[in-house]
LUMLO-136996 format. One record per atom (N, C-alpha, C): x, y, z. Coordinates in steps of 0.1 Angstrom, whole numbers, plus 5000, padded with zeros to 4 digits. Layout:
XYZ;...
# end
This chain:
963048153525;962348123537;960848093533;960347983538;959047933533;957947953542;958048043552;956948063561;956248193557;954948173552;954248283546;953948393556;953648353569;953348453579;954548543582;955748483583;956948553585;957248643574;957048593562;957348673550;956448793549;955148773552;954148883552;954548993562;954948953574;955349043584;956549123580;957549053574;958749113570;958549223559;957649193550;957249293539;956649413545;955749393555;955049513561;956049593569;956949533576;957949603584;958849683575;959349623564;960249693555;959549803547;958249793544;957549893537;956950003545;956849983558;956150083566;957050123578;957150023588;957750053600;959250093599;959950033590;961350063589;961750143576;960750193570;961050283558;961250423563;962450443568;962750573574;963150683564;963250643551;963750733541;965250743541;965850803531;967350803529;968050873541;967650993545;968351073555;968351003568;967150973573;967050913586;967750773586;967650703575;968350573575;969850583576;970350683569;971850703570;972250753583;971450833590;971750883603;971750763613;970750673612;970650553620;971950473619;972350443606;973550363604;974750433609;974850563607;976050633612;976150623627;975050643634;975050633649;975350493653;974750393647;974950253650;976450223648;977150263638;978550223635;979450303645;979050423649;979850493659;979750423672;978550373676;978350313689;979050183689;979350113678;980049983678;981450003682;981950123684;983350143689;983350123704;982250103710;982150083724;982050203733;981750323727;981650443735;980350513732;979750573741;978450653739;978550753728;977450783721;977450883711;976851003716;977651113716;977151243722;976251323713;975551423719;974751513711;975551583701;976851623704;977651703695;978051613683;978251483686;978551393675;977351373666;976251363671;974951353663;974851483655;975051603660;974951723653;975951723641;977151673643;978051673632;977551573621;977051463625;976451363615;975351423607;974451493614;973251553607;973651653597;974651743601;975151843592;975751783580;976551673582;977151603571;976151543561;975051483567;974051413559;973151523552;972951633559;972151743553;970751753559;970551713572;969251733578;969451813591;968351873596;968451973607;968451893620;968851963631;968751913644;967351883648;966451973644;965051963648;964351843642;964951793630;964351683624;965051553629;966351563632;967151443636;966851393650;966851483659;966851443673;965551383677;964351433673;963151353676;963051213670;963551203658;963651073652;964550973661;965651023665;966550933673;965950903687;965251003692;964750983706;963850853707;963150823696;962250703697;962950573695;964150573691;964750443687;966050423695;966350503705;967650493712;967450483727;968450413733;968650413748;969550533751;969350593763;970150703767;970750683781;971950743784;972550743797;972050863805;972650883817;972250993825;972551133819;973551133810;973951263804;973251283790;972251193787;971551193775;972351153763;973451093765;974251033754;973550903749;973750873736;973150753731;973950633735;973350533741;974050403745;973450283739;972350303731;971750193724;970950243712;970850173701;970050213690;969650093682;968350073680;967749973672;968449833672;968649793685;969149653686;970549643692;971349743690;972749743695;972849833707;973649783718;973649853730;974949833738;975249943745;976349933755;975849883769;974549883770;973949833783;973949683783;973449623794;973549483796;972249423791;972249353780;971149273775;971549133773;970549043771;970848893772;971848843761;971948913750;972648863739;973948943737;975048873737;976348943736;976848933722;977449053717;978149063704;979549103707;980549053699;981949093700;982249133686;982549263684;982849313671;984249383672;985249343664;986549393665;987149403679;986849303687;987349303701;986549383711;985449453706;984549533715;983349453720;983149443732;982049373738;980749463738;979749413731;978449483730;977349393733;976149443733;974949353735;973849393725;972849303725;971749313715;970449303723;969449373719;968149373725;967449233723;967549183711;966849053707;967848963701;967548833701;968348733694;968448773679;967248813674;967248843659;968148953656;968349053665;969249163662;970649123659;971049013666;972448973664;972648913649;971548883643;971648823629;971648933618;971049053621;971049153611;972049263614;972549283626;973449393629;974749383622;975349263620;976549253612;976449313598;975249303591;975049363578;975049513579;974349573589;974349713591;975649773595;976449693603;977749743607;978849713597;978549623587;979549573578;980749523585;980449443595;981549383604;981049243607;981949143608;981649013613;981649023629;980648953634;980448953649;980448813654;980948793666;980748673674;979648693684;978748593684;977548613692;977448503703;977148543715;976848443725;975548473732;974748373734;973448383740;973148253747;972248253756;971848143764;970348103762;970147973760;968747933759;967947963772;966748023771;966048053783;965547933791;965547813785;965147693792;966347613798;967147563789;968247483794;969447563799;969547693796;970647783798;971947733791;971747653781;972847613772;973347733764;974647753762;975147853754;974947823739;974547923732;974447923718;975448023712;976347983704;977448063699;977448063684;977548183678;977448203663;978548293659;978948283646;979748373639;978948423628;978648553627;977748613617;978448723610;978648703597;979248803588;978148883581;978548993574;977449073567;976748993556;977348873552;976748803541;975948683546;976248623557;975648493561;976048463576;975348353581;975748293593;976948193590;978048223595;979248143591;979348013600;979048023612;979147913621;978147923632;977647803637;976647803648;976947683656;976947703669;977147593679;976147603691;975347493693;975347373686;974647383672;974947293663;974447313649;972847293649;972347243660;970847233660;970147353665;970847463668;970347583674;969247643664;968247703670;967147773663;966847903670;966047983664;965648113670;964148133669;963548183680;962048203680;961748343674;960548353669;960148483663;958648493666;958248623669;956848643672;956248713660;955048673656;954348723645;953348833650;953648963645;952749073648;952449143636;951449233637;951149323626;951849453629;952949483622;953649613626;952949733623;951849733615;951149853612;950149883623;949949793632;949049813643;949649823657;950949793658;951649793670;952249933673;952349963686;952950083691;954450063691;955150133682;956650123681;957350263684;956650343692;957150483693;958150493704;958650383710;959750393720;960550273721;961650273727;962550153728;961750053737;961050093747;960350003756;959249933748;958550003739;957549933731;958149833722;959349863716;959949763708;960349633716;960849663728;961249543737;960049463740;958949523744;957749453748;957049383736;957149443724;956449373713;957249263707;958649283707;959449183700;960349103710;961249183717;962449113723;962049013734;960949033740;960648943751;960248803745;960048793732;959648673726;960648613716;961848673715;962748633705;964048583712;964348453711;965548393718;966148293709;967348253713;968048143707;967748023716;967647903710;967447773717;968447673711;968847583720;969847483715;969247383706;967947363705;967347273696;965847303693;965347253682;963947273679;963047223690;963347103695;962447053706;962347143718;963447193722;963547293733;962747413730;962847463718;962147583714;960647563714;960247443709;958847413709;958247393723;958947343732;958447333746;958247473752;959247563749;959047703754;957847773747;957647743734;956647813727;955247763730;955147643736;953847583738;952947683747;951747713743;950847803750;951047943748;952147983740;952348123737;951848153723;951148273722;950548303709;951548363699;951348333686;952048403676;953548363675;953948253681;955448223680;955648123669;956748143661;957248053652;958648023654;959147913650;960547873652;961247873639;962347943638;963147953625;964547893627;965047843616;966547813616;967247943617;968547943621;969348063622;969548123609;969648043598;969748093585;968548173580;967348113584;966148183580;965948313589;966448313601;966448433609;967348543603;968548503597;969448593591;968748653578;968048563570;967348613558;966248703562;965548673573;964448763577;965048903580;966148913587;966749043590;967149113577;967649043567;968049103555;966849163548;965749093548;964449143542;963949263549;963949263562;963349373570;964149493568;965449483568;966349603568;966949633554;966349573543;966849583530;966949733526;965949813528;965849943524;966850033531;966950013544;967950083552;969350053547;969649923544;970949883539;971249953525;970149953517;970350023504;970750163505;970050243514;970450383516;971850393522;972250303531;973550303536;974650283526;974350183517;975350153506;975450263497;974350333494;974450443485;975250553491;975250573504;976050673511;977550633510;977750503511;979150453510;979750483497;978950483486;979350503473;979450653470;979350733480;979350883479;978250943471;977150873471;975950933464;975251023474;975051143470;974351243479;972951253476;972051243486;970651263483;970351403478;969551413467;969251543462;967751573465;966851483462;965451513465;964651383463;963451393469;962451293466;961351353457;960851283448;959951343438;958551263439;957451333439;956151273438;955551323425;955251233416;954851273403;953451213399;952751283391;951351243387;951251273372;950851173364;950551193350;949251273348;949251363338;948151453335;947751423320;946551373318;946151333305;946051453295;945751573300;945551683292;946751783291;947851733295;949051823297;949851823284;950351943281;951251963269;952551893271;953251853261;954551793261;955551893267;956351843276;957351933282;958651933274;959051823270;960251813261;959851743248;960351783237;959951723224;960551593222;960051513212;960551383209;961951383202;962451493198;963651503191;964751443200;965551343194;966651273201;966151193213;964851163214;964351083224;964150933219;964350843228;964250703224;962850653228;962150593218;960850533221;959650623219;958550583223;957250653221;956950743234;956150843231;955650933242;954650853251;954950843264;954050773273;953050873279;953550993282;952751093287;953551203294;952851303299;953551413307;952851433320;953451493329;952851523342;953651623350;953151633363;953751733371;953751683386;954551753394;954651703408;955451793416;956051743427;956851813436;958151743439;959151823442;960451763446;960751823460;961251743469;961551783483;962851733487;963751823491;965051773495;965751893503;966851853509;967651963516;968252063507;968652023495;969252113485;968352163474;967352083471;966452123460;965052103464;964152203463;962752193466;962052273456;960852223451;960052303442;959052213435;958752253422;957852173414;958552113402;957952013396;958551943385;957551913374;957951933362;957151903350;958051813341;957451713335;958251623327;957451543317;958151493307;957551403297;958351273297;957651163296;958251023296;958150963282;959250923277;959350843265;959950703268;959450603261;959850463264;959750373252;960650283251;960650183240;960250043246;959449973237;958949843241;958249843254;957349933256;956749963269;955349903270;955149813280;953849743282;952749843287;953249963292;952250063296;951350113285;951950113273;951150163262;949950063259;950149933262;949049843261;948049873272;948449903284;947549933295;946750053291;947350153286;946650283283;945550253272;945850153263;944950123252;943850023257;943849983270;942849893275;943149743273;944449713269;944849583267;945749533279;945349413284;946149363296;947349293291;948549333295;949849273291;949849123295;950549043288;950748903292;951348893306;951048783313;951648773327;953148763326;953748793337;955248793338;955848933338;957148933336;957949053337;958049123323;957949253323;958149333311;959149443313;960249433305;961349533307;961249633295;961349753298;961449863287;962549953290;962950033280;963950143282;963150263284;963650353292;962950483296;963850603292;963250713288;964050833284;963250953287;963050983300;962251103303;963151233303;962451343303;963151473305;962151573310;962651683316;961751783321;962551893328;961751963337;962352083343;961852093358;962752123366;962452153380;962452303382;961452363388;961352503391;961452513406;962552563411;962752563426;961952673433;961852653446;961152753454;961752893453;963052893451;963753023450;963953073436;963153023427;963153083414;964053033403;964752923405;965752863395;964952763386;965552753374;965052643365;966252543363;965952413366;966952313364;966352203355;966952193343;966452093333;967151963336;966551853333;967151723335;966751633324;967751533322;967551433312;967851303319;967151193316;967351063323;967250953313;968050843315;967950723307;968050603316;967250503313;967350383322;966350273318;965850213328;964950093325;963750093335;962650043330;961550013338;961149873338;960749813349;960449673350;959049653356;958149603347;956749573352;956649423356;955949403367;955749263371;956849203380;957649293386;958749243395;958149173407;956949213411;956249153422;954949093415;954948953415;953848893407;952448913414;952448953427;951148983433;950649113430;951549203425;951149343422;951649373408;951149313397;951649333384;951549473378;950749563385;950549693380;951649793385;952549733393;953649823399;954849803390;955549913388;956849913380;957949963389;959149903387;960349953394;961150013383;961650133386;962450213376;963750263382;964750253374;966050313377;966650383365;967150503367;967650583356;968850673360;969750683351;970850783352;970350923349;970851023356;970351163356;971551253351;971151353343;972051463340;971251593341;971951693346;971251823349;971851933341;971052043339;971552163331;970852283337;971552383341;970952503346;971952623343;971352743342;972152863341;972152943354;971452893364;971352963377;972652933385;973353043388;974653033395;974552953409;973352963415;973152893428;973152743426;972852693414;972752553412;973752503401;974652583398;975552553387;976352423389;976552393402;977252273406;976552143401;975252153398;974552043392;975052003378;975552103371;976052073357;977151973357;977851953368;978951853368;978651743377;977351723380;976851613389;976051513380;976651393379;975851283373;975151213384;973851183382;973051123393;972351003389;971450963398;970650843395;969350863403;968250823397;967050813405;966350683404;965750643415;965150513415;963750523422;962850443418;961550453424;960550353419;959250393420;958150303417;957050373410;956450313400;955350373393;954150283394;953050333398;951750263400;950850293387;950750203378;950050233366;948550253368;947950193379;946550213381;946250353386;947150403395;946950543400;947550643391;948450603382;949150703373;950050793381;950650743392;951550813400;952850743402;953950823404;955250773406;955950843418;956850763424;957650823435;959150783432;959950883433;961450863430;962250923441;963450863443;964450923452;965650953442;966151073443;967251113434;968551133442;969651093436;970951103442;971951153432;973051203436;974151253427;975451233433;976451203425;977851223429;978251363425;978351443436;978451593434;979951623434;980351703424;981651763423;981551913425;982051963437;981852103440;983052183437;
# end
């Protein structure tokens, strides 16, 4: 998609507005997929979902309140674009008739549902029907072939998105399908912040905006269970936590931080070793050459939980510097995890192989990780 304004908005939405974190993202997708059966989602169903995911009612229900439509019995009848109520855009999924808040919703919902949808909508000017078939991977068919979709450019960091009504007012009133580019341009004339996209670009926009939520949902499908989120900071004067024996690469540094999760909470100390690492140049005051730099990573350390347990961990993987050319100081890291503990309360971790993924900011000397595990209980 070659529209810089749309790309900028998509990046902001994905990084802030729709970065719900792993637990809330999985709850959203679970409710969404349940609603696609054509029946309201009850409070009891939500409670079962939250228990399965590992979050509390007090955390889950306020989150859902801001992004859902409710019926008179307070059951969920709409969530983040998908609805059992009457909205202008119709979706048919596995023979179930549903509706969508915005035209753009019909282009990303199939990816979240992992179902192909037939979409019917009417142009607000000519009232001509626009019909699409949208799979989780692409727009398969569109009629008429000249159809386009309008999009409104907003700064999501400044808009009020704390209710369904606010989402409708900010986005949905301005996002429609049109039978042709010319018709869309006539409608857009005199309206601020409107751009016209092909339906394929609209689909790509949805994938960008919801990429993180999709990632969390896919991780859940693979039976990866969220263990904790880690906030780490390097300390220049800190002693090594794990020695270099049997470690790959050079010592990058050591640090400390916190881990927060439904199953594991506490503090963390670690040492990072890495081979072929451009960060050693950065520490020496030498700017690495432009482009991407891949290194192997081999950290290790210990988590000390709030309830007094020690959990040692070992990780191996890769770090990539320069994955975003506009922010070359940011690293993307993914590593496999292995745990070891003698504490009976956490002994299940000894048979859990995990993964953590995250980002390291070399300018700030700080990293943020999300850790998951395939747990054998």
